[in-house]
C-alpha positions, 0 to 999 in steps of 0.5 A: 543903135546896134540891135544885133550881131548882124548889124554889128558886123555890117557896121564894121564892114562899112567902117574904118578898117583896123589892125589887130596885133596878136601876142603869141600867135602860134596857135591854130585857134588864132589862125582860124579866127584871123582867117574868118575875120579877114574881111573885118580887120588886118592881123599882125601875128607876133610870135614864133614865126616858123610855128605860125607859118606852119600852122597857116600852111596846115590850115589849108590856104595862105593868110593875109597877115604880117608876121613878127618873129618874137619867141618870148611870150612877154616880149611878144605881148610888149610888142603888141602893146607897142604897135597899138601905142605907135598907131600901127595897130588899133587892137591888141589880142591875147594868143597862146600865152598866160593871161597874167603875162598878157595883162602885165604888158597891157597894164604896165604903168610906163609902157602899157595902155592903162589909162588910170582906170579900172580894167573890167570885162563885159560880155555882150548878148542879144536881148531876147525880144530883139530890141538890142544888145545887153551887157553883163559885167564883170565876168572875167577880171575883177574877182570881188569888187568893192563898192567903188570898183563896182562903180568903175565897172559900171561906168566902163559898161555905160561907155560901151553901151553909149558906143553901141548907140544906146542913148541912156543905158538902163543898168540893173545892179543884180543881187539874189533879192530885190530888197535891201538886206544888211546881211547881203552886201550885194544889196547894200552896194546896189542901193548905194550905186542907185543913189550915186546915179541919182545924185550924178556920181554915175553919169549918162545912165539910169541905175536901179538895184537891187534887182534879181536877174528875172525882174531885171530882164523880164517885164512880166516877172517884174510886174508879178513882184510889183516892181516898177521903174525905168529899168525893171524888165528892160535892163541894157546893163547887168552888173553882177555882184562878183566875178563868180556869179557873172561868169557862171551866168554867162556860161549858163547862157552860152552852154544851156541857153545856146546864146551867142556872145561877144566879149570886151575888155574895157578901161584900157587905152584900146579894145582888148581881145581875150577869148577862152579856148572853150569858146565856140568859133562863132563867139570868138569871131563875134568878140573880134568883131566887137573889138574892131567896131569899138576901135573905129569909134 
């Protein structure tokens, strides 16, 4: 089991090397990430070649990367997807283009990487007690998922957890309270997902909810509220009720608690790298590391 980001990095270095195809790579952030991650993966930079070469020169030293000259962002995204589909790359990464343009190429029913599954985002943190990694989902893609979409988001997270070596992931379905309240849809969905898991509709995980954030991640908080069970205080997966709550929680953990994080886009046919421009260099590198790890699994 991968217990921290240092172990994740070592696993990538000792594993099968992958190539990352970057769509619209004419961006200094992309160049810097590629430079920092040269020991982890090869990069194929797709975009305006003259601008990419100028940025590499500005960054100070040569960069070992292939460059494909495609100026149009939509075509660059299509090319990145094509490289993955033909086996010339193992990962695809969003560069300096709109998310919608990137996802359109990624999820195109005829030429994209969609496996017919819901695509979701997961943000990965290190647990406070140092016993492993913890997954928060969905922080970036599905705005207000219904019950069956939450089931698919949870299943994507379970698949990720298994690849990280967590044998039977413990999933907490989050809400503001720990009891079922008919006026709070999040609690009803949490109860339904719990029952679905117990009846085998969600496999390879133990699911409990509704649980508030404190008693999902802290055993003492759970004991104070009289909450017991295999998940309380020990969750490996945190399923948020909606994008807004997940996104704000993720950013609070990064900007207030100063926690390191990686991110992964799940459900497509390959690991997908989408980083925010406000992310720290370290977190961007960790996201690339996570994607390279998943590509080798």
